[in-house]
N, C-alpha and C positions, 0 to 999 in steps of 0.2 A: 689380741695382743695389746700392749700398752699404747697409749695415745701418741700421735705424732706431734700434736700441739694442744695447748689448752683451748685454743679457738682456731677454727678454720673460717676463711672468708672466700666465698665464691664470687668472682668478678674482680678483675684488676683494673677497673675504671677508676675515676677520681673518687667515687664514693666508697668503693670497697677498700681502696688504698688508704683513704682517710680513716676509715674504721680501724684498719690494721695498724696504722701509725698511732692512733689514739691509744690503742691497747698496748703497743710496744712502749710508748712513753709512760705507761702505768704498770710496767713490769709484767706484762702478760705475754706468754709465748704464743706466737701466731704464725700461720702459714696462709698465703693467698694463692688460690688456684684460678688461673686465667685461661680461657679457651683459645684465645688468639696467640699469635707469635709476638705480641707486643702488649705493653700496658697502655692505658689511656681510655679504653672503651670508646665512648662517643666524642672524645677529643682525639684528634688525629692530625699530626703536623709533620708529614714526611718531608725529608730534604728534597729540594727540587733540583732538577738536572741543570739549571742555569748557574748553580754554585753560589746563589745569593741567599741561602738559608732556607728554612722550612716554609711550607705553605699550609695555612690552617684550613683543613677540609672538614672539620667537625665543629663542636662548640668553641667559640672564640672570644666572645665579648664579655667584659666586666664593667661594672659601674658603681655609682654611689649606693651606699648601704649594703653592698655585697662584701661585708667585712671579712667573711671567712676565706674567700678566695684571695682577696687582697692581702690578708694577713699571711697566707701561705706564700704568695708571690714575694712578699717582703722578706719572709723568713729564709727563702731559698735564693734571695738576690736575683729575682726575675723582674726586671723593670717593666713598667707599663707605659703606653703612649696613647695620646688622644686620637680618635678617629677624625679624619679630615672633614670639616664641616663649613668651609668657607665658600660662599657663593650661593647659587640657586639650586634648590631641589626640584624634582619633577613628580607630578601626579598625572597619571593618565587613566581615566575611567570612562568607559563607554565611548571611546574615541575622542574625548575632550581632554586636551592637554593643558595643564596649568603649571607654570614655573613660579616658584615662590622662595622667599627666605624665611628662616625661622622654623619652628616645629609644626605650625598649623598651616595647611594650604590656604592660599588666597581664593576665596569663594564669593559668589554673590551674597548679598546681605542676608537673605532669608535662609539660604543653605548654611551659611556660617553660623547664624543664630540657632538653627536646628541642631547642627553638629555639636556646638558648645552646650546646648541644653541637654543633649543626650549624654555627653561625657560627664557633665556635672551630676546628672541623675544616676549614672552608673557609680560614680564615687559616693553618692549618698546611700546607695543600696548596700555598699560593702562596709559601712561604718560599724554595724553591729554583727558582722559576720566573723565568727571565730575560726581562724585557720586550722585549729586543732579539732574543731567540732562543727563542721559546716552543715551537717545534717540536722543540727538543732536550731539553725537559723529560722526565725518565725515564718519566712516566706520560702523555705527550702523546697517543700513539695511543689508549690506553685511554679517556682522558677526552674525546677528540675524537669518539669513536664514539657518545657518548650525549648526549641533550639535558638541559637543566636539569631539565625535568619528570621524565624517567625517573630521573635521579640522585636527585632529591628523593624520589620514590616509593620507591626502593630503600633509602635511608639514613634517612629520617625515621620516627620511631615514631608520630607523631601527625599527623592530617590538618591541624591548625592550623599546625604547623611547616612542613609541605610547602606549604600554601597561601601562607604568608608568604614563603618562598623563591621561589616562582613569581611572587608579586606583586612582589617586588623585581626580578626579571628583567623583568617587564612594564614597570615604572616606569622602569627604566634603559634598556632597548633599544626601548621602544614596540613590542614584539613578544611573542608568546606563548612561554611557557617550553618548549613542545613544538617550537619552531622554532629555538632557540638552542643552540649547542654548549656543553657544560659547560666545556671547555677555554677556549673563547673568553671565557666569563664570568669564569673565574679570571684570565685574562690581563688583562681589563679591571679587575678588582678589584685586581690587583697594581699596575697603573699608578696607581691612586688611593691606594695606601698601605694597603689593607686594608678590610674590611667596615665597620668603625666610621667611618672617615674618609669613606667613600662615602655612608653613609646618614644620618649625624647632621647637625644644624644647627650647634650650638656646636662650633667647631673642626673643622667638616666641610665637605663640598662645597657645601652650600646655605646657608652661614652669612650671606652678604652679597649685596647688589645694588649696582649702580653708579648713582649719582644722575645723572639726565639720560639714562639708558638705556644699554644695552650697545653699541648701534650707535655711540655717541659715540666709542668707541675707534677704530673704522674710519674715522670722519670725521676724527679727529685724525691718523691715519696718512696718510690721503689728503692732508691739508694739508702734512704733513711731507715727503712724497714730492714734492709739487708737483701741483696739480690738473690741469695740462696733461699730466702723465705718467701719469694714470689716465684711460683712455678708456672711457666708458660706452657701452652699447647696441652692443657689439661681440660678436656671436655667432660663435664660432669653429667652422668646419665642416671645416677641413682643416689637417693638419700634415705638412710635408715635411722629412725629416731624413736624406737619403742620406749615407752616410759619406764619399763621394768629393767632397762639396760642403762648402765651409767654413761655410755659414750654414744655420740652420734657418729655414724660411719658414712663416708662419701666415696662412691665408686666412680672411676673415670672410664672413658671409652677404651683406654689401653689396658684396662684390668687392674689398675692400681687402686688400693683401698687406703683412705686416710681416716684417722679417728681423732676425735676431740671431745671435750666436754660441751662446747657450745659452737654454734655455726651461725654465721651472718651471710645472707644471700643478697648480693648487690648487683643484680642484673635486671634488665627490663622485665616487668611483670608478664609481658607477652611470651617470654621464654620459659616461665615456670612449667608449663605443660610439656616441655621437652625433657624434663627430668621426672623420673619415676620416684614418687615419694612413698615410703612405707612407714606408718600408715599413710593413706592418700591425704592430699590437702583437704582441709575442712571444706564442706560444701560451699559456704558463702564465699570463701577466698577463691575457690576453683571457678565459681560462676563469675566472680569479679574479673579475673584475669582474662576470661574469654570475651570480656566487654571493654578491654582497654587496648584498642589498636594503636599502632605507632603511626605517626604522621608520615606523609609521602613527600620525599624531598631528594633532589639532586643538588648538591652544593658545587658551584662552579667558580673558577678563578680564571679570568681572561687577561692575558699579559700583553702589554704594549711597549713600544720603544720609548714613548713619552706619555705623560699624563695629559693627553690632549683635551679631555673634558674639563680639567682644571683651567687650562689656558682659555677655554671658552666661558669660564665663569660658573662652572657647575660643581656641586659638592660630590657628585657621584651617587647620591641617594635618589632612588626612584621607586615609586609604587605604581605598577603598571598591570592592568588586568588583561592586556593583550598577550603578554609574555613574549618569549618563553619564561624569562625571569620575572617573577612578580615583584620581587624586592631586591634592590641592589644597594651596595655600599662601596665607597672608595676603599681599596685594599692595598694601597701603596705602602712601601716600607716606612718605618718610623723616621721622623725628621732627623734624628741623630745618626742615621745610617750614612756611611761615606757615599759620595756621589757615584763612584764606580761600582758600588755594591747594591745600589737601590733597584728595587723592582717596582714597576708601575702597573697596577692591575685594578680591575673591577671585580668584586665578588658579587655573584648573582645566585639567588635562591630560585630554583625551578621547583615549585611546590604545589601540593594539593592536586587539582585537576590538571594543571599544566604538567606536573610530574608524570601523571599517568599517561598523558598524551605523548610526552617527549621521551619517556623511558624506552619506548619501542624504536626510537631512532638511534643512529650511530653517534658516537662522541663527536665526530667531525661535523655531522649535521647540526648538532646542538651548538657547536662552536660557531659555525657560519651564521646560524639564526641569531645567536647572541650578538655577534658583530653587527648585524643589520639592526637589531633592536637598539643597541647603544648609539649607533649613528642617528637613528630616528629620534630618540628621546633627548640626546645631547646636541642636536642641531649640527650633525656631521655634514661635511662637504661632499662626501662620496668618493672623491678622487684623491684624498689626502692620504699619503702613505702612513702617517702616524695613526690613522684610524683603522689600520689593518693589524690584527693581533699577530704577535710573534711567537706566542706559545699559549697553551691552554691546559688546564688540569681540572679534574672533577672527581667527585665521589657520589655514586648513587647509593644512598643509604638504604634504600628498599632492597638492594641486592646483597647487603651485608648480613651474613648468616647469623651473627651473634648480636645484631641490633634489630634487623628487620624493619628499619625505618628510623626516623628521627623527627623532632628532637626528643620526644618522649611519648609515653602512652597517654592518650586523652580519653575523656568519657563523654558518651552521648546522653540523650535524655533518659532520666530515671536511674542511671547507674550510681551516681554519688549517694543519693538518699537510700537506695535499696541495698547496695552492696559495699559502699565506701568504707563502712566501719571496719571491714576486714582487711583493708589495705596494709595497715601497719601492725596488725595483731601478730604477736609471736606464736610459735607452735610448741606443743609439748606440755606435759604436766609440770615440768620444771622450767618451762620457757627456754628450751634448749636452742630454738631457732629464731633468729631475728631477721628483719628485712631492712635493706637500705636501697640506695639508688635515688635519683632526683625525684622520681614519682612519689617517694615516701616523705618528702620534705614538708615542713610546715612554714617554711620561709624560702622565697625565691625558687619554688618548684620549677623544674624545667631548665634551670640554669646550673652552671658549675657550682655556684654558691649553694644552691639547694642540694646538690649531690653531696657536697662536703658536710652540710648540715645533717643530712640523713645518715651519713657514715659516722660522723662524730656521735650522734645520738645513739645509734645502735651500739657503737663501741662503748659508750658510757654505760648503757644498760647492762651489757655483758660484764664489764669491769665491776659494776656494782654487785652483780650476782656472784662474782668471784671474790668479793670482799675487798676489792681494791679501791673502792670509793666510799666516801662518807654517806 
């Protein structure tokens, strides 16, 4: 039968919706198929029962040089606000607690010198690394053979510097440093613009949040595309793209068949094997996606009557290897929120090995453990009513069927150089099928900005093939 649209997009996250919106703006007829009952993908901002607005339980932070997401926020009149960073932050590694101001922890002279030397060296390594072609980097093979942990063990002089580099890896990839390729980490840092940009708040990746929640961007994109062109609860289980047939056909679990000239797949690579491809995925791409596990993370938001940690002079930012939350950030409402509508909260990432430990516990057990952790790191008094949470909400992303983890699929040793070339390669003799999602980005991979980049790029390539672009 005739096609349903010129282009189909699988995945109603921010990447797939960006691709569809790009095509719509260039007069291409497009339909988006989303398996969930909502748009947003790995951004998720449900309304909370306290009536004080949504809570960000997925991707949430935006910062300097993330121009695509900031441009969309401006276009859709979604304001941003700065994350609270007044006071002292906390570092707790191997039972030693340090409270400090600024971006770099206060350490003994030798440890600080070591850490600074390693960060400078990492920035020097990425100077000639091309985000579009990392496997051609002169040291690619050498660096892809080793893990972040083994690299840090070899190059760091002090245990503290090694621990901090491994902790950075855990916080960024939701995975242990022993599981992540050093080349892959360098590739990721390069796309972010360097270590400083990646880890800092001011002028960095975690500088701001979106008022109304990050999912609001996907909701706005859905409206722009046209709600009837974004079809929810459509679980794709088969894609047929034979070169001798003019149309790509997509079959969903309820038996519907959609046909189009081109297809963009904007879902995590780990989900590709859940779809039957006819013909099958090329061998290299099939092997690649079997080697891109998602990170392990439970995102938590613990809500209080008052911001008692602020009153004690803390920012709310913690890096703590004891857990349950390895990394925390103040998650209070924006300063412009009316006093009677403000929510006072701490966001905590339970990730990597801590996630695997705590995922077997109940939500209430996690809540109580986090309460105790926050009292410990923020010098709580123990009997202060303000230090008792009044509510708690979480999202275990490892239990999400259509994500299977967060923030994104990462690569272990040997994967990027041996299989990475297949990541963004289109399928079909006529390049009928293209890939998006934050994993396919060449800039700010793993972030919302990277997801938009990958969606826009896939949309551009398809529009070009349809004769819509110069």
